[in-house]
N, C-alpha and C positions, 0 to 999 in steps of 0.2 A: 692237337702238338700236331707239330711239324714231321716228326721223326715215325718213322714205321717199328711197330714192335717185331724186329727181325732174331731169328736166333743160328746160332751157328752150328748146333747140335740138335738131334731130331726132338720132338714135343713141341711145345708151343710155337717158337719160332719156325716149325717147318709149315704153320698154317698161316697163309700169305694174308693173315687179315690185318687192315688198313688200321695205323694209331687212332685214327678216328672213331672207327666202329667200337676198338679196344675200350680207349678213354669213353666213350659214350656207354656202354656195358657197364664198365667200372661206374661212373657217374649213378646211372640206375639204381646199381648196387649200392652205392652209397644210400641212396634216396629209401629206397626199402629199409635197409637196414635205420634209418632216420626216423622212417614211419612207425616201423616196428619196432621200437626201442626196448620194448620187454619181451623179446623174443632170444634171448642171450643163454637160456636155462641156466640161469647161473653164473655166468662165466666172464667173470669183471678182470682177469687179468691183464696186465698189460701187453697187447701185443697177442693176446688171446685169438686162435681164429674162430671161434664162436661167440666171440665177443662183440657185442654192436654197439657198445660203449665209445667215446672220442678217443682213447688209448685201445681201443680193441684193433682186431685184424681181421674184421666177417667179410668185410669187401672186396679184400684181395683175394681170401681165401674162395670167397663166393665165384667171383670172375675166373680165375685158375680151375677150378671144377666146372665153370660152366664151358669153358674153353677146351674140354675132355682130358684135363691132366686129373688123373689117378690120386684123389685125394686122402690120406689116411690121417687122423689126428690121434696122437699117442699122449697120454698124460702120467705116463708113469714107465721107471727103468724096466720093470717085467715086461710091460705091455709093447715097450720099444724092442727088447729081445725077441718076442714073437712075430713082431712086426717083418715083411718079407724084404730085405735091402740088398741091393746088388748094384752092379756098374752102373746101369738105369734107371737109378733110384737118385733122387734129390732130396737129401735131410735138411732139414732147415728146423733148429733151437732156439726156443725162446725162453723167457724166464730163467736165462743161462745163468744168473747172479744166484742161482737156487740151487748149482751143480756141485757136485765137490769130487774130491779125488777117486772115490770111487764108481760115481756115476761117470766123469769123467772117460774114465778107465771103459769101463762099460759100451759107451760110447762110441770109442777109438775101437774096439775091436769087433763092434758089430758094425760099423759104417764103410768098416774097410772097403776100399775102391769105389765108394760111392761118393757123389758132390757131397761135402757139408757146406751147410750157410750159419753160422751164428751169427745171431743178432742182439748187437751190444752186450759184448764181451766185456767184464771187468780185468784189473791188473791180475788176480787170484786165479781166473779163467785164464790168461794168456800164459802164465806161468804154468797150469794144468797141462797144456795144450803144447807147450816147448817153442811157440812160437818165436822166442827171443826177444821181445820188447812189450812196451807199453802203451797206456790209451794216454793222449794228447791232447788239448783244447782247441775245438775247431770253431771257425769264426764263421757264425751263420748270419749273418746282419744282412749280406746280400744273397742270390742266386749263387750256386757252388756248380762250375762247369766241370764235366767231367774230365778233361785236361790228361788224357793217359791213353796207352798204346792197344788197348783192351778194345779191339772193336765192336764187342757185345753193346757195350756204354758209349761208343764214339757221337759227341753230338749233340749227347744229354745235360741237361741242367737238373741238381736237386732244389730244393728251397724247406729248410725244415727249421724248428725254434730252437732246437738245441741240440747237440752233438758229439761226439768226438773220433780223434784220428785214431787208427790200428795200423798195427804193422801188417808189414804184407810183401811179396816179390813185385805183387802189381800194385801199383797204387792209384787210387782213383777219387775223385771228387775231395782232393786236397786230404789226403789219408783217408776219408770217411769210410772208403769200402777198400781193402786189401785181400789179395787172390795169393794164394800159395798153393801151387799145384792142384790139388781137389778141395783145399778147404778156404772158404770165403768168409771174411768177418766183416760183419757189417755194423759202425759207429753211429751211425744215422739212423737209428730203429722207426722216428717221428715219421719217414719216408712210407711205410707201411700201416699207419694210422687211420682211420677210418674219417678223421677231421683233418689231416695233412695229405691225404695219397693223390689228391687231385691239385694240388700245388705244382705248379712247372711239370719237369719231368718225373717226378716222382712215379707216377703211376708204369710207366712205362718202363724203368729200371726196377721197380718191385716185379714187375712180370718177367722182366728178362732174366732177373736173378733167380726167382723161383720156379721158371717155368721150363726151364731148359729141356728136364726129360718127360717122361711120358707119365710117371708114379714120384709123389712127391709126398713124404713122411714129416708130418708136421709133431715134432716133438716138444711137447709142454715140459719143460723140467720141473719137480716137484721138490722142496725139502722132505717128503716121506720116506723119500727114498736113502737118503743119508745113513751112513753109519757112524759108529762111535770113533773112527778115525778118521773120520772126515772135518775135525777141529780148524778153524782158521783162529791163526794168531794176528797181532796188530803188523807185524810187519809183512805178510801177505797183502795186505792192503794198501801198502805202501807203495805209491810208483818207485822203478829202479832209479828213475834221475835223481830223486829226492837223498839216498841214503849218502852219494858222496857229497852231498851238501853239510847232511847232517856230522858226519866225518868232521868235515872243517871245522863245523860249529864247534862241536866238543875238543878238538885241538885247541882253539882259540880259548875257551872257556879254562881249559888246563893251563895254558901259558898265561891267564890272564890272573887266576889263583896263585901260580909261582910266583909273577913280577908284583901284586900288590901285596903278596904275604911272606917276601923274603925278610930276612930278619937285618934288623937297625943296630945292632950289636948292644952292649950290655945297657941295663937303666942306669941314667946320671942321676946321682944323689944329689940335691941341692940343699943347702939352708933356707930354714924357711924365712921369707922377706920382713913377717912381722912377728915380734915375742908375743905368745898371748899366753898372761897368770895364770895361774891354777883356779884362782879365785873366781876368772869371768870361765872359765872352763865348767867349772864345779855348777858356778849359778846357770850358766845355760844349758846344761843338761837338767837342771833342778825343771826349769822351763818347760823343757819338753816332758817330763815326764808330768806336770802340772795341768800341760796341756791334753794330752792323752791323758789324763786321769787313770795312769797306770800306780796306783800309790801300792800295791805290793812290793813292785820292782823297787821303787825307793826306797821302800820300808827295808826290803832285801840290803840295796845297797848302803843304808847307813848302819846295818846292824853288822854286815862283813868289814866295813872300814874299823870299827869299833872293835870287834875282836881282833881284826889284824893289829891296831894299837895297842890292845893288850895284851896279847902275846908278848908285843916287845916290851912293854914294859913288866912285866911278870918273867921276862929270860926264857919265853918258852919256844920251843922250835916251831917253824912253822907247819912241821907236820904234827903237829898237836890236833887231838880231835875237840871236837865241842862240850863233849861231856869233862873229859881232864880240863880244860881252859877254865867250865863254868865252875867245878870244885875249887882251883885254885884261886877264881874270882871271890867265892862266898869266904873263903877262911880269908884272905887278904880286907876284903872290907865290911865283912862278918855280917852277911846277908844270907837270905835262903836260898839255897840251890834251884830251887823250882820257880821264883822268883827272878831272877838271874836269866835263867834258859828261858822263860818266857820273855825276858827282856831283848836278850842279846843272840838267841837262838835261832837258827834258819827256821825253824819249824813255829815261830812264835805268831803270834794274831797279828791277822793283816787289820791295819787301818781302816775305819767304814767311812772316814771323812779326814776333810784335810786339817780342821784341827783336832784330829787324833793320831794324826800324821806328825803334826810340830810337837805335839805332846811326847810323842817316842822320840824325835829327837833332842828336845830338852832331858830326856830321861835319860838317854844313852850318854849324850853331853856330862849332866851330874856324875854319873857313873865311872867316867874317864876320870875327872875331877877326884873324884873318892881313891881311885886304884893310883893317880899319881901321889896324893898325899900321904897312903900310908907305905 
């Protein structure tokens, strides 16, 4: 690389090493990490300083340590509270998605006055840090120049597979790195990984960003430190720029409902275009009963019609119950009440076949003839 790893503050920057030497050392560290791939002691998390995997950051951590930076790795909020942090310390936070409200409060309180670097913060973490912004897509198809006024990264370029833009008073690398006072946000964490640290000027950016002080505390956040009050809801994961759009969509849907659901006035009653004879309706209904095989329903309809006509013939009111109707029928036609109850009563036997149903219809017709003659 053509640029030198310079630093405006004491630490790595005051060691006037050429970029070529630093990159060579970093390349050697990467080679050792890849050869000794099993030496990560089980640390496999992304950007973990002890991970030798492709997404680990063991190579950068090793070079920082070789360059004389006092590196301390902490893996819990309690361990971070016990680590000495002052104005001459840089705190780098990885696994930032595992931070919650309680652990962010502890981070801010303990790292007050120190320089804090957060790698790959999400929308929820930005809200907890109070940065007043959100992540945005980052175009990573080509190398991304610094293109900012920060002399620490002037003339450098990064090349990563993926990344997001983050908020900051000073924005570099198309928003992938944002600086506000002593808070540094990096949305392109790939540049620190073992696989991609040697691409473009990724190594120089990583070392300048993390090597500004003589001491570096590498805080690997963990879900184990969260408390019951650190719950995450759906809205906390939604970027701020989506919410106004959702409000517009809701208003549009409500307007559509009122527009399409407006009253069109009372129903218009129109005469039937064709007069349907009663006999045709009866035959059609009978065909439906036959097709469905519902003899019980058909028998019930036949008996109910006979009872209705018998009440009219005998001058009985519509509210006359079946027992009274059967008694009057028996007296008029001279038959036993039990036989008539089985014939016209709603609790009569259900025809088992179509032949039985036809026989019932004939018997009911004969009964009505008897009632008429009597």
